[in-house]
LUMKOLDREN-927816 format. One record per residue: residue number from 0; residue in one letter; x, y negated, z of N, C-alpha, C in turn. Coordinates in steps of 0.02 Angstrom, whole numbers, padded with zeros to 5 digits. Each point is the difference from the previous one (the first is absolute). Layout:
BEGIN
+------+------+--------+--------+--------+--------+--------+--------+--------+--------+--------+
| resi | resn |     nX |     nY |     nZ |    caX |    caY |    caZ |     cX |     cY |     cZ |
+------+------+--------+--------+--------+--------+--------+--------+--------+--------+--------+
|  NUM |    a |      X |      Y |      Z |      X |      Y |      Z |      X |      Y |      Z |
...
+------+------+--------+--------+--------+--------+--------+--------+--------+--------+--------+
***
This chain:
BEGIN
+------+------+--------+--------+--------+--------+--------+--------+--------+--------+--------+
| resi | resn |     nX |     nY |     nZ |    caX |    caY |    caZ |     cX |     cY |     cZ |
+------+------+--------+--------+--------+--------+--------+--------+--------+--------+--------+
|    0 |    x |  04835 | -07687 |  00201 | -00049 | -00036 | -00039 | -00037 |  00049 | -00045 |
|    1 |    x | -00065 | -00006 | -00004 | -00038 |  00046 | -00040 | -00041 | -00035 | -00053 |
|    2 |    x | -00034 |  00040 | -00038 | -00044 | -00024 | -00053 | -00071 |  00002 |  00026 |
|    3 |    x | -00033 | -00057 |  00001 | -00070 | -00004 |  00020 | -00042 | -00013 | -00062 |
|    4 |    x | -00053 |  00041 | -00009 | -00045 | -00007 | -00057 | -00071 | -00001 |  00027 |
|    5 |    x | -00039 | -00047 | -00023 | -00070 | -00004 |  00020 | -00045 | -00012 | -00059 |
|    6 |    x | -00060 |  00027 |  00003 | -00051 | -00012 | -00051 | -00057 | -00037 |  00034 |
|    7 |    x | -00020 | -00055 | -00031 | -00048 | -00046 |  00031 | -00055 | -00019 | -00049 |
|    8 |    x | -00056 | -00021 |  00028 | -00053 | -00031 | -00041 |  00022 | -00072 | -00014 |
|    9 |    x | -00035 | -00033 | -00044 |  00016 | -00070 | -00014 | -00016 | -00045 |  00060 |
|   10 |    x | -00039 |  00027 |  00047 | -00016 | -00037 |  00061 |  00050 |  00016 |  00056 |
|   11 |    x |  00056 |  00032 | -00017 |  00054 |  00017 |  00046 | -00017 |  00056 |  00049 |
|   12 |    x | -00051 |  00039 | -00014 | -00017 |  00057 |  00043 |  00047 |  00057 | -00019 |
|   13 |    x |  00038 |  00024 |  00050 |  00048 |  00054 | -00013 | -00037 |  00066 | -00007 |
|   14 |    x |  00014 |  00035 | -00055 | -00029 |  00065 | -00012 |  00048 |  00057 |  00017 |
|   15 |    x |  00064 | -00012 | -00013 |  00050 |  00052 |  00009 |  00068 | -00032 |  00012 |
|   16 |    x |  00035 |  00024 |  00051 |  00068 | -00023 |  00014 |  00047 |  00060 |  00002 |
|   17 |    x |  00055 | -00004 | -00036 |  00049 |  00054 | -00003 |  00069 | -00029 |  00015 |
|   18 |    x |  00042 |  00041 |  00028 |  00069 | -00020 |  00015 |  00047 |  00050 | -00032 |
|   19 |    x |  00048 | -00026 | -00038 |  00052 |  00042 | -00031 | -00028 |  00050 | -00051 |
|   20 |    x | -00050 | -00020 | -00037 | -00028 |  00041 | -00054 |  00022 | -00030 | -00067 |
|   21 |    x |  00064 |  00010 | -00015 |  00030 | -00029 | -00060 | -00031 |  00028 | -00064 |
|   22 |    x | -00012 |  00065 | -00003 | -00025 |  00030 | -00062 | -00066 | -00031 | -00020 |
|   23 |    x | -00046 | -00007 |  00045 | -00066 | -00027 | -00017 |  00005 | -00072 | -00024 |
|   24 |    x |  00038 | -00041 |  00035 |  00008 | -00069 | -00021 |  00032 | -00003 | -00070 |
|   25 |    x |  00050 |  00040 | -00012 |  00032 |  00001 | -00066 | -00048 |  00018 | -00055 |
|   26 |    x | -00046 |  00048 |  00013 | -00049 |  00018 | -00052 | -00046 | -00059 | -00016 |
|   27 |    x | -00019 | -00039 |  00050 | -00042 | -00058 | -00014 |  00040 | -00054 | -00035 |
|   28 |    x |  00062 | -00011 |  00021 |  00041 | -00053 | -00031 |  00018 |  00016 | -00072 |
|   29 |    x |  00000 |  00064 | -00019 |  00014 |  00019 | -00070 | -00056 | -00022 | -00047 |
|   30 |    x | -00058 | -00012 |  00027 | -00057 | -00021 | -00042 |  00005 | -00075 | -00013 |
|   31 |    x | -00026 | -00021 | -00059 | -00003 | -00072 | -00011 | -00042 | -00031 |  00056 |
|   32 |    x |  00025 | -00052 |  00031 | -00036 | -00030 |  00055 |  00009 | -00075 |  00002 |
|   33 |    x | -00046 | -00032 |  00033 |  00000 | -00072 |  00008 |  00014 | -00016 |  00073 |
|   34 |    x |  00051 | -00041 |  00011 |  00018 | -00019 |  00068 | -00052 | -00048 |  00028 |
|   35 |    x | -00007 |  00001 |  00065 | -00044 | -00046 |  00036 |  00040 | -00062 |  00015 |
|   36 |    x | -00017 | -00055 | -00033 |  00033 | -00065 |  00009 |  00075 |  00009 | -00002 |
|   37 |    x |  00036 | -00024 |  00050 |  00074 |  00002 | -00002 |  00029 |  00058 |  00039 |
|   38 |    x | -00042 |  00045 |  00024 |  00023 |  00056 |  00040 |  00017 |  00061 | -00043 |
|   39 |    x |  00029 |  00051 |  00031 |  00010 |  00063 | -00035 | -00063 |  00043 |  00001 |
|   40 |    x | -00049 | -00021 |  00039 | -00064 |  00035 |  00001 | -00029 |  00000 | -00070 |
|   41 |    x | -00041 |  00050 | -00015 | -00029 |  00003 | -00067 | -00071 |  00028 |  00002 |
|   42 |    x | -00037 | -00016 | -00052 | -00069 |  00025 | -00006 |  00002 |  00073 | -00022 |
|   43 |    x | -00045 |  00040 |  00029 | -00007 |  00070 | -00016 | -00066 |  00009 | -00037 |
|   44 |    x |  00003 |  00027 | -00060 | -00060 |  00009 | -00041 | -00019 |  00074 | -00003 |
|   45 |    x | -00059 |  00012 | -00025 | -00024 |  00068 | -00009 |  00047 |  00041 | -00045 |
|   46 |    x |  00023 | -00032 | -00054 |  00045 |  00035 | -00047 |  00065 |  00021 |  00035 |
|   47 |    x |  00027 | -00043 |  00043 |  00061 |  00017 |  00036 | -00011 |  00060 |  00046 |
|   48 |    x | -00055 | -00003 |  00037 | -00014 |  00054 |  00048 | -00011 |  00066 | -00037 |
|   49 |    x | -00036 | -00002 | -00056 | -00011 |  00061 | -00040 |  00066 |  00029 | -00024 |
|   50 |    x |  00045 | -00042 | -00023 |  00065 |  00024 | -00024 |  00040 |  00032 |  00056 |
|   51 |    x |  00001 | -00031 |  00058 |  00036 |  00029 |  00058 | -00033 |  00066 |  00020 |
|   52 |    x | -00066 |  00003 |  00001 | -00035 |  00062 |  00017 |  00018 |  00055 | -00049 |
|   53 |    x |  00001 | -00016 | -00065 |  00019 |  00050 | -00051 |  00071 |  00026 |  00012 |
|   54 |    x |  00045 | -00045 |  00020 |  00069 |  00019 |  00013 |  00004 |  00048 |  00060 |
|   55 |    x | -00036 | -00017 |  00053 | -00001 |  00044 |  00060 | -00027 |  00068 | -00019 |
|   56 |    x | -00055 |  00002 | -00036 | -00031 |  00064 | -00018 |  00045 |  00041 | -00047 |
|   57 |    x |  00035 | -00033 | -00045 |  00047 |  00035 | -00044 |  00056 |  00032 |  00041 |
|   58 |    x |  00026 | -00036 |  00050 |  00052 |  00027 |  00042 | -00026 |  00059 |  00042 |
|   59 |    x | -00063 | -00005 |  00021 | -00029 |  00055 |  00038 | -00005 |  00063 | -00044 |
|   60 |    x | -00022 | -00010 | -00062 | -00005 |  00058 | -00046 |  00069 |  00030 | -00013 |
|   61 |    x |  00051 | -00043 | -00010 |  00068 |  00024 | -00011 |  00025 |  00041 |  00060 |
|   62 |    x | -00021 | -00019 |  00060 |  00021 |  00035 |  00061 | -00044 |  00061 |  00014 |
|   63 |    x | -00048 |  00013 | -00044 | -00044 |  00058 |  00010 | -00051 | -00010 |  00056 |
|   64 |    x | -00015 | -00062 |  00016 | -00047 | -00014 |  00054 | -00071 | -00005 | -00028 |
|   65 |    x | -00049 |  00021 |  00039 | -00070 | -00006 | -00022 | -00023 | -00074 |  00001 |
|   66 |    x | -00049 | -00015 | -00040 | -00031 | -00067 | -00001 | -00072 |  00008 |  00022 |
|   67 |    x | -00012 |  00007 |  00065 | -00068 |  00010 |  00023 | -00043 | -00062 | -00013 |
|   68 |    x | -00065 |  00013 | -00010 | -00046 | -00055 | -00010 |  00000 | -00044 |  00062 |
|   69 |    x | -00001 | -00065 | -00011 | -00004 | -00047 |  00056 | -00073 | -00021 |  00006 |
|   70 |    x | -00029 |  00015 |  00056 | -00071 | -00014 |  00013 | -00009 | -00075 |  00008 |
|   71 |    x | -00054 | -00027 | -00027 | -00014 | -00071 |  00007 | -00003 | -00022 |  00073 |
|   72 |    x | -00019 |  00045 |  00044 | -00002 | -00016 |  00071 |  00070 | -00014 |  00028 |
|   73 |    x |  00053 |  00024 | -00034 |  00068 | -00011 |  00022 |  00027 | -00068 | -00024 |
|   74 |    x | -00040 | -00037 | -00038 |  00024 | -00062 | -00029 | -00021 | -00062 |  00038 |
|   75 |    x | -00029 |  00009 |  00058 | -00023 | -00058 |  00038 |  00059 | -00044 |  00019 |
|   76 |    x | -00007 | -00064 | -00013 |  00053 | -00049 |  00014 | -00030 | -00060 |  00035 |
|   77 |    x |  00038 | -00039 |  00035 |  00069 |  00013 |  00020 |  00006 |  00040 |  00065 |
|   78 |    x | -00055 |  00005 |  00038 |  00004 |  00032 |  00066 |  00026 |  00071 | -00002 |
|   79 |    x | -00017 |  00038 | -00051 |  00021 |  00070 | -00004 |  00058 |  00011 | -00048 |
|   80 |    x |  00037 | -00053 | -00016 |  00055 |  00005 | -00049 |  00049 |  00056 |  00018 |
|   81 |    x |  00014 |  00007 |  00063 |  00052 |  00048 |  00020 | -00029 |  00067 |  00024 |
|   82 |    x | -00065 |  00008 | -00008 | -00031 |  00064 |  00017 |  00033 |  00054 | -00043 |
|   83 |    x |  00019 |  00055 |  00029 |  00031 |  00057 | -00034 |  00072 | -00012 | -00022 |
|   84 |    x |  00031 | -00055 |  00023 |  00070 | -00012 | -00015 |  00041 |  00022 |  00061 |
|   85 |    x |  00054 |  00038 | -00011 |  00039 |  00024 |  00058 |  00024 | -00058 |  00044 |
|   86 |    x |  00001 |  00013 |  00065 |  00026 | -00049 |  00048 |  00071 | -00020 | -00019 |
|   87 |    x |  00015 | -00063 |  00003 |  00066 | -00025 | -00014 |  00016 | -00008 | -00074 |
|   88 |    x | -00044 |  00022 | -00044 |  00013 | -00004 | -00072 |  00013 | -00071 | -00023 |
|   89 |    x | -00039 | -00047 |  00025 |  00005 | -00069 | -00023 |  00064 | -00034 |  00024 |
|   90 |    x |  00034 |  00030 |  00049 |  00060 | -00029 |  00028 |  00064 |  00018 | -00037 |
|   91 |    x | -00003 |  00052 | -00041 |  00061 |  00023 | -00034 | -00020 |  00049 | -00055 |
|   92 |    x |  00030 | -00009 | -00058 | -00010 |  00047 | -00055 |  00029 |  00068 |  00023 |
|   93 |    x | -00036 |  00055 | -00010 |  00025 |  00064 |  00023 |  00067 |  00018 | -00033 |
|   94 |    x |  00042 |  00036 |  00036 |  00064 |  00022 | -00026 | -00009 |  00049 | -00057 |
|   95 |    x | -00048 |  00045 |  00006 | -00014 |  00048 | -00053 | -00052 | -00030 | -00047 |
|   96 |    x |  00020 | -00014 | -00062 | -00043 | -00036 | -00046 | -00069 |  00030 | -00009 |
|   97 |    x | -00009 |  00065 | -00008 | -00068 |  00027 | -00008 | -00047 | -00017 |  00058 |
|   98 |    x |  00029 | -00012 |  00059 | -00042 | -00018 |  00058 | -00033 | -00068 | -00008 |
|   99 |    x |  00025 | -00042 | -00045 | -00028 | -00067 | -00011 | -00057 |  00001 | -00051 |
|  100 |    x | -00001 |  00049 | -00044 | -00044 | -00003 | -00058 | -00075 |  00003 |  00018 |
|  101 |    x | -00021 |  00048 |  00039 | -00072 |  00005 |  00017 | -00024 | -00061 |  00038 |
|  102 |    x |  00037 | -00025 |  00050 | -00022 | -00062 |  00033 | -00001 | -00059 | -00048 |
|  103 |    x |  00050 | -00006 | -00044 |  00000 | -00054 | -00049 | -00061 |  00005 | -00045 |
|  104 |    x | -00017 |  00060 | -00021 | -00058 |  00008 | -00044 | -00063 | -00025 |  00035 |
|  105 |    x | -00008 |  00017 |  00063 | -00059 | -00022 |  00037 |  00001 | -00076 |  00010 |
|  106 |    x |  00056 | -00027 |  00020 |  00005 | -00073 |  00011 | -00011 | -00039 | -00065 |
|  107 |    x |  00030 |  00023 | -00055 | -00008 | -00036 | -00063 | -00071 |  00006 | -00026 |
|  108 |    x | -00032 |  00058 |  00011 | -00070 |  00008 | -00019 | -00043 | -00048 |  00040 |
|  109 |    x |  00015 | -00009 |  00063 | -00037 | -00047 |  00041 |  00012 | -00072 | -00023 |
|  110 |    x |  00061 | -00016 | -00021 |  00013 | -00066 | -00028 | -00039 | -00010 | -00065 |
|  111 |    x | -00005 |  00052 | -00040 | -00040 | -00004 | -00062 | -00072 | -00016 |  00016 |
|  112 |    x | -00028 |  00034 |  00049 | -00069 | -00013 |  00021 | -00007 | -00073 |  00021 |
|  113 |    x |  00048 | -00025 |  00037 | -00003 | -00068 |  00025 |  00009 | -00052 | -00056 |
|  114 |    x |  00047 |  00012 | -00045 |  00011 | -00048 | -00054 | -00059 | -00001 | -00048 |
|  115 |    x | -00034 |  00056 | -00008 | -00060 |  00001 | -00042 | -00056 | -00041 |  00032 |
|  116 |    x | -00003 |  00001 |  00065 | -00052 | -00038 |  00035 |  00016 | -00075 |  00002 |
|  117 |    x |  00064 | -00017 | -00001 |  00020 | -00070 |  00009 |  00031 | -00032 | -00061 |
|  118 |    x |  00013 |  00038 | -00052 |  00031 | -00021 | -00062 |  00077 | -00005 |  00004 |
|  119 |    x |  00025 | -00027 |  00055 |  00073 | -00008 |  00006 |  00018 |  00003 |  00075 |
|  120 |    x |  00060 |  00026 |  00013 |  00029 | -00001 |  00067 |  00067 | -00037 | -00005 |
|  121 |    x |  00031 | -00010 |  00056 |  00066 | -00031 |  00001 |  00047 |  00048 |  00036 |
|  122 |    x |  00059 |  00009 | -00028 |  00053 |  00039 |  00032 |  00052 | -00049 |  00025 |
|  123 |    x |  00011 | -00001 |  00065 |  00052 | -00041 |  00029 |  00056 |  00045 |  00025 |
|  124 |    x |  00061 | -00021 | -00011 |  00056 |  00041 |  00024 |  00059 | -00044 |  00018 |
|  125 |    x |  00042 |  00027 |  00044 |  00062 | -00033 |  00019 |  00050 |  00053 |  00021 |
|  126 |    x |  00062 | -00013 | -00014 |  00053 |  00048 |  00017 |  00049 | -00033 |  00048 |
+------+------+--------+--------+--------+--------+--------+--------+--------+--------+--------+
***
């Protein structure tokens, strides 16, 4: 049994699906959040995404990793959400933690772009 995490528009359009990415879900759940009706799903706001992005970037700096500029052309969603993400990344959190940071930074930046355009997203998860 695994952990499934998805980020959706309010119209139920899936933007990103991840499997077994516990760290990322935990960072979102640490933020004050409002559940969607009676489910464990919750609304994702701009403030939440910014906080998670700051956490990812802080961990990258601690690991001595560069923070290259992310070009606006790399933020196209949802069709290009996984552009530049290593194959298989969405299926399992990497064993070596630093290997997750740069892809997380790109994915969370893309979520920020999307939440700014839509005001709110929904995170659905099940374990």
